[in-house]
C-alpha positions in Angstrom: -7.7 11.9 4.3 -7.4 11.5 1.1 -6.7 11.6 -2.1 -5.6 13.3 -4.2 -2.6 13.7 -5.1 -1.4 12.4 -8.0 1.3 11.7 -6.1 1.2 9.3 -8.6 4.1 7.3 -8.0 4.1 6.2 -11.5 6.3 3.1 -11.5 6.9 0.9 -14.5 7.2 -2.8 -14.1 10.8 -2.8 -15.2 12.0 0.2 -13.2 10.3 1.3 -9.9 10.8 5.0 -10.3 7.8 6.8 -8.9 7.1 10.3 -10.0 6.3 12.6 -7.1 2.8 14.1 -7.3 4.1 17.6 -7.5 5.7 16.9 -10.9 4.1 17.4 -14.2 4.3 13.9 -15.6 6.5 13.4 -18.6 4.6 12.2 -21.7 3.8 8.5 -21.4 5.2 6.5 -24.3 2.6 3.8 -24.8 1.8 1.0 -27.1 -1.9 1.7 -26.8 -3.7 3.4 -29.7 -4.7 6.6 -27.8 -5.8 9.8 -29.5 -6.2 13.2 -28.0 -9.0 15.8 -28.6 -10.1 19.0 -27.0 -13.5 20.4 -26.0 -14.1 24.1 -25.6 -16.7 25.4 -23.2 -17.8 29.0 -23.7 -18.3 31.5 -20.8 -17.7 28.9 -18.1 -18.8 30.2 -14.7 -16.9 28.9 -11.7 -18.3 28.4 -8.2 -16.4 31.5 -7.1 -18.4 33.6 -9.5 -15.4 34.1 -11.8 -15.7 33.2 -15.5 -13.5 32.2 -18.4 -14.6 33.2 -21.9 -13.1 29.9 -23.1 -12.4 26.9 -21.0 -10.4 24.2 -22.8 -10.7 20.5 -21.7 -8.2 18.1 -23.2 -9.0 14.4 -23.2 -7.5 11.1 -24.4 -9.5 8.3 -25.8 -9.1 4.6 -26.5 -11.7 2.3 -28.2 -14.9 3.4 -29.9 -18.4 4.3 -28.8 -21.0 1.6 -29.1 -24.7 2.5 -29.5 -27.6 0.4 -28.2 -30.9 -0.2 -30.0 -32.1 3.2 -28.9 -29.0 4.8 -30.4 -27.5 5.7 -27.0 -23.8 5.3 -26.2 -23.7 2.4 -23.7 -20.0 1.6 -23.3 -18.3 4.8 -22.1 -15.8 4.6 -19.2 -14.1 7.7 -17.7 -11.0 7.5 -15.6 -10.0 10.5 -13.5 -6.5 11.4 -12.5 -5.1 12.7 -9.3 -3.5 16.1 -8.3 -0.8 17.1 -10.7 -1.6 14.2 -13.1 -3.1 14.0 -16.6 -5.4 11.5 -18.4 -2.4 10.1 -20.2 -0.9 8.7 -17.0 -3.5 5.9 -17.5 -1.5 4.7 -20.5 1.3 3.6 -18.2 2.0 -0.2 -18.2 1.0 -0.7 -14.6 -2.5 0.5 -15.4 -3.1 0.0 -19.1 -1.4 -3.4 -19.6 -3.6 -4.8 -16.8 -6.9 -3.4 -18.0 -7.2 -2.6 -21.7 -6.1 -5.7 -23.5 -8.2 -8.5 -25.0 -10.3 -10.2 -22.4 -9.2 -7.7 -19.7 -11.6 -5.8 -17.5 -11.7 -2.6 -19.7 -10.9 -4.3 -23.1 -10.8 -1.4 -25.6 -12.6 -3.5 -28.2 -15.6 -3.4 -25.9 -15.3 -0.1 -24.0 -14.8 3.5 -25.0 -12.2 4.9 -22.5 -12.2 8.6 -21.9 -9.3 10.1 -19.9 -9.7 13.9 -19.3 -7.2 16.3 -18.1 -8.9 18.2 -15.2 -9.1 22.0 -15.1 -5.6 23.3 -14.1 -3.9 20.1 -15.4 -2.2 18.8 -18.5 -3.3 20.4 -21.7 -6.6 21.8 -20.2 -6.8 25.5 -19.3 -4.6 26.3 -16.4 -2.9 29.3 -14.6 0.4 28.8 -16.5 -1.3 29.5 -19.8 -0.8 33.2 -19.0 -3.3 34.3 -16.3 -1.1 33.1 -13.5 -2.8 33.9 -10.1 -5.6 35.7 -12.0 -6.9 32.4 -13.3 -10.3 31.6 -11.8 -10.0 29.8 -8.4 -11.5 26.5 -9.4 -12.5 23.7 -7.0 -13.6 20.1 -7.4 -17.2 21.0 -8.1 -16.0 23.1 -11.0 -13.8 20.3 -12.3 -16.7 17.8 -12.2 -19.1 20.3 -13.8 -16.6 20.7 -16.7 -16.3 16.9 -17.0 -20.1 16.6 -17.2 -20.2 19.3 -20.0 -17.5 17.3 -21.9 -19.4 14.0 -21.6 -23.0 15.1 -21.9 -22.8 18.2 -24.2 -19.6 17.5 -26.1 -19.6 13.7 -26.5 -23.4 13.1 -26.3 -23.2 10.5 -23.6 -26.5 10.2 -21.7 -25.2 7.6 -19.2 -21.8 6.3 -18.4 -21.0 2.6 -18.0 -18.4 3.4 -15.3 -16.7 6.4 -13.7 -13.5 5.6 -11.8 -10.8 7.8 -10.4 -7.6 7.8 -8.4 -6.7 10.1 -5.5 -8.2 13.5 -6.5 -10.1 11.5 -9.2 -11.4 9.3 -6.4 -12.9 12.3 -4.7 -14.3 13.5 -8.0 -16.0 10.2 -8.4 -17.8 10.7 -5.1 -18.8 14.2 -6.1 -20.1 12.7 -9.4 -22.2 10.2 -7.4 -23.8 12.9 -5.3 -24.2 15.5 -8.0 -25.4 13.3 -10.9 -26.7 10.2 -9.1 -28.1 8.4 -12.2 -25.4 9.4 -14.7 -23.1 6.4 -14.1 -24.0 2.8 -13.9 -21.1 2.1 -11.6 -18.4 4.0 -9.6 -15.0 3.0 -8.5 -13.2 5.4 -6.3 -9.5 4.6 -5.6 -7.6 6.1 -2.7 -9.6 8.8 -0.9 -11.7 9.7 2.1 -15.3 11.1 2.1 -14.7 14.0 4.5 -13.6 17.6 4.3 -9.9 18.0 3.7 -8.8 18.8 7.2 -6.4 17.4 9.8 -2.9 16.4 8.6 -4.2 16.1 5.0 -4.9 19.9 4.9 -1.9 20.8 7.0 0.7 19.4 4.6 -1.1 20.8 1.6 -1.2 24.2 3.2 2.5 23.9 4.1 3.3 23.1 0.5 1.4 26.1 -0.7 2.9 28.4 1.9 6.4 27.1 1.0 5.9 28.3 -2.6 4.4 31.7 -1.6 7.2 32.3 1.0 9.9 32.2 -1.7 10.7 35.8 -2.7 11.1 34.6 -6.3 7.4 33.7 -6.4 6.6 37.4 -6.7 2.8 36.9 -6.1 2.7 34.5 -9.0 4.5 36.8 -11.5 7.9 35.1 -11.3 10.3 35.4 -14.1 12.4 32.4 -13.0 10.9 29.5 -11.1 10.8 29.9 -7.3 13.0 26.9 -6.8 13.3 26.9 -3.0 9.5 27.1 -2.6 9.0 24.3 -5.1 11.6 22.2 -3.3 9.6 22.6 -0.1 6.4 21.6 -1.8 7.9 18.7 -3.8 9.6 17.3 -0.6 6.2 17.3 1.2 4.5 15.6 -1.7 7.2 13.0 -2.0 6.8 12.0 1.6 3.0 12.0 1.4 3.1 9.6 -1.6 5.7 7.3 -0.2 5.4 3.5 0.4 7.4 2.6 3.5 7.8 -1.2 3.1 8.3 -0.9 -0.7 10.9 1.9 -0.4 12.7 0.0 2.4 13.0 -3.1 0.1 14.0 -1.1 -3.0 16.4 1.3 -1.3 17.8 -0.6 1.7 21.0 1.6 2.2 21.3 5.2 3.2 23.1 6.2 0.0 20.5 4.6 -2.2 17.6 6.2 -0.3 19.1 9.6 -0.3 20.0 9.5 -4.0 16.5 8.3 -5.0 14.7 11.0 -2.9 17.0 13.7 -4.3 16.5 12.6 -7.9 12.7 12.5 -7.6 12.4 15.9 -5.9 14.8 17.4 -8.5 12.7 15.9 -11.4 9.6 17.3 -9.8 11.0 20.8 -9.5 12.1 20.8 -13.1 8.7 19.8 -14.4 6.3 21.8 -12.2 4.8 25.3 -12.6 4.5 26.9 -9.2 1.2 28.6 -9.8 -0.4 25.5 -11.3 0.7 23.5 -8.2 -0.7 26.1 -5.8 -4.1 25.9 -7.6 -4.0 22.1 -7.8 -3.3 21.7 -4.0 -6.0 24.3 -3.0 -8.7 23.0 -5.3 -9.8 20.5 -2.6 -10.7 23.3 -0.2 -14.5 22.9 -0.5 -14.6 19.1 -0.9 -17.0 17.7 1.8 -19.3 14.9 0.5 -19.8 13.3 4.0 -23.3 14.7 4.7 -24.8 13.4 1.5 -23.4 9.9 1.1 -26.9 8.5 0.8 -27.3 10.3 -2.5 -24.8 7.9 -4.1 -27.0 5.2 -5.5 -24.9 3.7 -8.3 -23.2 0.3 -7.5 -19.8 1.3 -6.0 -16.6 -0.4 -5.1 -14.2 1.8 -3.1 -10.6 0.7 -2.7 -7.9 2.2 -0.4 -4.6 0.7 0.6 -3.3 0.2 4.1 0.1 1.8 3.5 -1.4 5.1 2.2 -0.1 8.1 4.3 -2.7 10.4 2.8 -5.6 8.1 3.6 -4.5 6.3 6.8 -6.0 3.0 7.5 -7.1 4.1 11.0 -9.7 6.4 9.6 -13.0 4.5 9.3 -15.0 7.0 7.2 -15.1 4.8 4.1 -16.5 1.9 6.0 -19.1 4.1 7.6 -19.9 5.7 4.3 -20.6 2.5 2.4 -23.1 1.6 5.2 -25.1 4.7 4.2 -24.9 4.0 0.4 -27.4 1.9 -1.5 -25.0 -0.6 -3.1 -21.4 0.0 -2.0 -18.4 -2.1 -0.9 -15.2 -1.0 0.6 -11.9 -2.9 0.1 -8.7 -2.1 2.1 -5.6 -3.6 0.3 -3.2 -4.9 2.9 0.3 -3.4 3.2 3.1 -5.5 1.7 6.6 -4.8 0.3 4.9 -4.8 -3.1 2.2 -2.2 -2.5 2.9 1.4 -3.5 1.5 3.4 -0.7 -0.8 6.1 -2.1 0.3 5.1 -5.6 -1.3 1.6 -5.2 -4.3 3.3 -6.9 -2.6 3.2 -10.3 -1.1 -0.3 -9.9 -4.1 -2.1 -11.2 -2.9 -5.7 -10.4 -3.8 -5.1 -6.8 -7.4 -4.3 -7.4 -8.5 -5.3 -10.9 -10.4 -8.3 -9.8 -12.6 -6.0 -7.7 -13.2 -4.0 -10.9 -14.3 -7.2 -12.7 -16.8 -7.9 -9.8 -18.1 -4.4 -10.0 -18.8 -4.6 -13.7 -20.6 -7.9 -13.2 -22.6 -6.5 -10.3 -23.7 -3.5 -12.3 -24.7 -5.2 -15.6 
């Protein structure tokens, strides 16, 4: 099912080198005039009943807020990343260069773009800050609640022009639609399912978590050196889950090339991943289950999945059945080709940006 993973095969146009979702992405070097800020929430209470005296939410911005005649911000767009990602991944050329320029769908002279790091990710509060496995056991509802606090309380936004998200962010956008039905004028979920994380999708996540915890070096989260074998197990599962069969066959048509690429990506993932952060990231989906309340999503919605997505297999018909229960929703399945990127198609905007244009028109 779904989503999540920022198995973000982040490829650039010049060099198709996907980053496995398990990896903490390297800083994106971007031509775009992005700026970072942080919002602090005091005494944040998690769904589990745990609390943090200080919850830090980091976010990246492009563009400027615009106020209408009533003084309300009316051009705010939030883009939500996948598991293991950060807001800055949306500065990569395959996303930003297709969307943010003059005359493009999210032209930053017209829109105020907000790219938060979810709880447990990037520069936001996370287990590796020091609490390790004593960090509150957050879930997607907690992550969305913190995003709402950032937008509503921190930035003073009373209504969003658009909320869109990839993988885990796709699921978050559905949670947004059910939890705050009138807060966004439009929703664009990319690469997810609307059902509980179960079946094969839960199995491989659980196997990745178990692989880390089974490594003696993990030491119940108090490791002094990284649990490399456990991370290798998790990173290998994440790599396969995020793969694009036709694309990888075309790019790596020999045994040696394929083996070298897979080994390189898994090694990079291990080098840039904190084991406790990854355990939390993978398990945060455990309570996700919007299926019973799809009718609550009333904002105009365009939902896009790709046919070569291992995590969200095309044979599952839940998105089609969901949009029939929603007020104003359309589902698009991008056909599999040697150019699509499997689960990572969600960040390759050229495949779906015309659907974004149509959604913005439909929700004016």
